[in-house]
C-alpha positions as MATLAB code, in Angstrom:
seq = 'MNSKTKLSSFLRLMRADKPIGSALLLWPTLMSFFLLTDGNPNYFLMSLFIFGTILMRSAGCVINDFFDRDFDGNVERTKERPIAAGEISPNEALLLFFFLVLCSACLLLFMNLLTFLMALLGLGLATFYPISKRFFPIPQVFLGLAFSWGIIMVSSAQLGEINILSLALFLSCFFWIIAYDTAYALCDKKDDLDLGIHSSAITFGKNVTAFFFLLHFLSITILIFIAYLKNFHISFYFFASISSAMVIYQCFLIKDQDSTNCLKAFKNNNLVGLSFLCGSILGVTL';
ca = [
      -0.274    0.022    0.084;
       1.481    3.448   -1.085;
       1.961    6.281    1.263;
      -1.008    8.224   -0.345;
      -3.672    5.155    0.006;
      -2.286    4.779    3.550;
      -3.184    8.255    4.670;
      -6.742    8.014    2.875;
      -7.327    4.895    5.193;
      -6.006    6.898    7.831;
      -8.813    9.747    7.324;
     -11.520    7.555    6.985;
     -10.622    5.718   10.089;
     -10.996    9.227   11.724;
     -14.050    9.824    9.821;
     -12.864   12.934    8.037;
     -14.977   11.989    5.170;
     -17.918   12.052    7.198;
     -17.871   15.438    8.897;
     -21.891   15.475   10.518;
     -20.049   13.370   13.272;
     -17.738   16.837   14.397;
     -20.887   19.179   13.612;
     -23.230   17.082   16.030;
     -20.494   17.543   18.691;
     -19.709   21.441   17.738;
     -23.424   22.767   17.641;
     -24.412   22.257   21.673;
     -20.670   23.182   22.225;
     -20.561   26.265   20.524;
     -24.210   27.048   21.918;
     -23.130   26.564   25.419;
     -20.435   29.218   24.943;
     -23.252   31.733   23.815;
     -25.982   30.328   26.845;
     -23.297   30.456   29.203;
     -21.725   34.028   28.883;
     -25.212   35.736   27.805;
     -23.646   36.442   24.142;
     -20.239   37.076   25.239;
     -17.949   34.197   24.693;
     -14.112   34.238   24.361;
     -13.432   33.793   21.058;
     -10.102   32.487   21.993;
     -11.511   29.563   23.818;
     -14.001   28.875   21.110;
     -11.702   28.490   18.588;
      -9.506   25.838   20.896;
     -12.585   24.087   21.436;
     -13.206   23.759   17.716;
     -10.199   22.393   17.002;
     -10.337   20.162   20.207;
     -13.819   18.721   19.411;
     -12.559   17.938   16.054;
      -9.455   16.130   17.285;
     -11.375   14.383   19.865;
     -14.426   13.191   17.722;
     -11.466   11.902   15.445;
      -9.739   10.004   18.216;
     -13.266    8.573   19.508;
     -13.672    7.099   15.888;
     -10.555    5.381   15.981;
     -10.701    3.771   19.402;
     -14.404    2.888   18.299;
     -12.868    0.908   15.273;
     -10.248   -0.719   17.374;
     -12.538   -2.115   19.881;
     -15.188   -3.284   17.379;
     -12.550   -4.656   14.911;
     -14.087   -8.069   15.342;
     -17.519   -7.031   14.879;
     -17.303   -4.466   12.019;
     -16.553   -7.157    9.255;
     -19.383   -8.775    9.619;
     -21.762   -5.991    9.847;
     -22.742   -4.550    5.892;
     -22.392   -0.932    6.938;
     -19.024   -1.148    8.167;
     -17.303   -4.132    6.935;
     -15.509   -1.527    5.097;
     -13.746    0.514    7.544;
      -9.823    0.387    7.415;
      -9.399   -1.989   10.311;
     -12.065   -4.535    9.530;
     -10.927   -4.096    5.372;
      -7.317   -4.903    7.037;
      -6.127   -1.369    5.562;
      -4.742   -0.382    8.790;
      -3.524   -2.693   11.857;
      -4.794   -2.754   15.288;
      -1.463   -1.359   16.390;
      -1.354    1.451   13.859;
      -4.844    2.548   15.120;
      -3.656    2.684   18.453;
      -0.754    4.931   17.771;
      -3.048    7.148   15.693;
      -5.237    7.564   18.805;
      -2.613    8.312   20.974;
      -1.689   10.708   18.742;
      -4.963   12.602   18.354;
      -5.098   12.525   22.281;
      -1.941   14.277   22.445;
      -2.612   16.791   19.803;
      -6.006   17.522   21.833;
      -4.101   17.722   25.255;
      -1.955   20.443   23.912;
      -4.789   22.786   23.615;
      -5.557   22.362   27.324;
      -2.240   24.036   27.978;
      -3.973   27.493   27.382;
      -7.014   26.359   30.022;
      -7.240   25.859   33.655;
      -6.992   23.101   35.717;
     -10.447   22.645   36.393;
     -10.967   21.906   32.544;
      -7.789   19.458   32.416;
      -9.784   17.154   35.048;
     -12.816   17.292   33.253;
     -10.925   16.620   30.323;
      -9.516   13.422   31.632;
     -13.053   12.197   32.744;
     -14.354   12.971   29.105;
     -11.513   10.775   27.704;
     -12.433    8.171   29.728;
     -16.033    8.180   28.761;
     -15.395    8.203   24.945;
     -12.895    5.333   25.718;
     -15.389    2.942   27.543;
     -18.382    3.870   25.336;
     -17.499    1.027   22.821;
     -16.669   -1.159   25.426;
     -20.433   -0.718   27.036;
     -21.938   -2.155   23.659;
     -21.064   -5.839   24.961;
     -22.856   -5.392   28.265;
     -25.049   -2.504   28.535;
     -28.291   -2.900   27.283;
     -28.573    0.949   26.518;
     -24.920    1.972   25.758;
     -26.359    5.015   24.209;
     -26.319    6.218   27.822;
     -22.341    6.264   27.704;
     -22.272    8.256   24.380;
     -24.620   10.730   25.169;
     -22.272   11.279   28.673;
     -19.040   11.386   26.208;
     -20.490   13.742   23.298;
     -22.101   16.191   26.121;
     -18.961   16.211   28.010;
     -17.858   19.350   25.995;
     -20.515   21.353   27.645;
     -19.025   20.850   30.990;
     -15.786   21.558   29.934;
     -16.804   24.663   28.095;
     -18.035   25.593   31.569;
     -15.145   24.894   33.239;
     -12.804   26.585   30.648;
     -15.048   29.966   29.664;
     -16.540   30.360   33.760;
     -14.166   28.398   35.730;
     -17.067   26.434   37.561;
     -19.812   23.977   36.622;
     -22.893   25.620   37.519;
     -26.512   24.723   37.181;
     -27.114   26.224   33.704;
     -24.350   24.082   32.402;
     -25.670   21.018   34.061;
     -29.275   21.677   32.336;
     -27.745   22.385   28.831;
     -25.501   19.047   29.548;
     -28.532   17.196   30.317;
     -30.880   18.583   27.384;
     -27.728   17.466   24.818;
     -27.446   14.123   26.998;
     -31.373   13.336   25.762;
     -30.826   14.578   22.357;
     -27.731   12.333   21.508;
     -29.038    9.315   23.075;
     -32.186   10.266   20.549;
     -30.190   10.740   17.576;
     -28.071    7.609   17.993;
     -31.167    5.479   18.505;
     -32.140    6.280   14.848;
     -28.426    5.571   13.647;
     -28.451    2.256   15.776;
     -31.795    1.282   13.804;
     -29.718    0.895   10.970;
     -27.833   -1.532   12.454;
     -30.293   -3.306   14.360;
     -30.607   -6.871   12.188;
     -26.816   -7.000   12.466;
     -26.308   -6.028   16.102;
     -28.917   -8.833   17.243;
     -26.944  -11.658   15.010;
     -23.730  -10.691   16.818;
     -25.151   -9.996   20.292;
     -24.287   -6.350   20.596;
     -26.487   -4.152   22.982;
     -28.408   -0.900   21.522;
     -31.167    1.429   22.757;
     -32.946    0.558   19.044;
     -32.956   -3.271   20.452;
     -33.700   -2.332   24.277;
     -36.411   -0.290   22.901;
     -38.030   -2.855   20.908;
     -41.434   -1.760   19.537;
     -41.767    1.312   21.560;
     -38.601    2.737   19.884;
     -40.153    5.555   18.220;
     -42.379    6.553   21.691;
     -38.819    6.435   23.239;
     -37.120    8.488   20.733;
     -39.765   11.290   20.720;
     -39.743   11.258   24.460;
     -35.871   11.808   24.496;
     -36.075   14.589   21.979;
     -39.336   16.236   23.828;
     -37.013   16.077   27.014;
     -34.448   17.723   25.448;
     -36.177   20.655   23.886;
     -38.230   21.075   26.967;
     -35.299   21.992   29.206;
     -33.878   24.270   26.449;
     -37.252   26.102   26.177;
     -37.345   26.196   29.990;
     -33.970   27.766   29.931;
     -34.868   30.115   27.477;
     -37.817   31.346   29.320;
     -36.200   31.368   32.756;
     -33.466   33.870   31.190;
     -35.854   35.967   28.995;
     -34.493   34.936   25.538;
     -35.667   37.033   22.461;
     -38.694   35.502   20.790;
     -36.252   34.544   17.779;
     -35.337   31.610   19.925;
     -38.730   30.235   19.849;
     -38.854   30.687   16.227;
     -36.061   28.444   15.563;
     -37.337   25.969   18.569;
     -40.324   25.210   16.476;
     -38.564   24.698   13.627;
     -36.408   22.039   15.406;
     -39.501   20.574   16.908;
     -40.908   20.374   13.335;
     -38.248   18.424   12.255;
     -37.959   15.773   15.286;
     -41.909   14.998   14.298;
     -40.722   14.409   10.968;
     -37.882   12.008   12.143;
     -40.425   10.128   13.931;
     -42.168    9.504   10.762;
     -39.006    8.374    9.105;
     -37.862    5.926   11.614;
     -41.568    4.261   12.682;
     -41.035    1.446   10.059;
     -37.252    1.187   11.174;
     -36.107    1.254    7.745;
     -32.381    1.459    7.402;
     -32.480    4.445    4.731;
     -35.011    6.443    6.435;
     -33.567    6.004    9.630;
     -30.003    6.901    8.374;
     -31.980   10.358    7.003;
     -33.679   10.815   10.323;
     -30.009   10.390   11.863;
     -28.565   12.992    9.466;
     -31.387   15.342   10.172;
     -29.955   16.234   13.489;
     -27.404   17.986   12.040;
     -30.154   20.673   11.127;
     -31.806   20.368   14.241;
     -28.431   21.395   16.290;
     -27.673   23.948   13.752;
     -31.158   25.386   14.124;
     -30.909   25.521   17.857;
     -27.198   27.201   17.471;
     -28.754   29.910   15.528;
     -31.833   30.549   17.799;
     -29.822   30.555   21.035;
     -27.314   33.020   19.503;
     -30.063   35.559   18.340;
     -31.811   34.578   22.053;
     -29.498   36.077   23.966;
     -27.696   38.911   21.686;
     -31.139   40.563   20.576;
];
């Protein structure tokens, strides 16, 4: 394998060809910068978090594929992933993971001790999630914790503390992530059942659409309650209504558990997150 092909394999392992994962992490992280500071974030810190989010999302994908290497080859959607396809060895993947984590850790030099400690916890959650699929009935809980952790780190870096507002934002994001990853898990439900891998799509069973809606409802309700308490500009509610309409659309997409439509529902959350980011920025600045 020549160096150009190898580089392409490493980039695919990091999901550089699928930026939606980074976007789904960035929207709530950027939103928390504006909401926690009433529209006056530290833009230098924000830029560091953008780079850090992309690096850690890439690291998370690498370690996920490392732990799932014995399963991915048996799943239609993942059988061409670089480790499963033999393009990258497990040891090479581990080296890449530690390199990405090290690069991300360098950004912490510009932040306080509390943020560093929170980063260590976040790394532990991100690393543990792929393992949890083997024994925990709803591993999306750990994914929700790991993917929401950026909000806790923003609060630590920007405010030097973790307050009630940051915890409320964290909880809202947590429910949202479990919801959209349930739609993603529905794409692999048959393969996961055959392999004995756990997921919320399997655990929720016939009630998966109801749970999917409930999780979205909890997420949006928390954000609306925050908006009410902090007297956001009415423009926030306009974007919240758009996001709510998209959630209803997603419920119709997943109701028959068709893989193609479930993937569409998952990807539609990119627009949900972007909509809430726009609404939040306008809500605290107008």
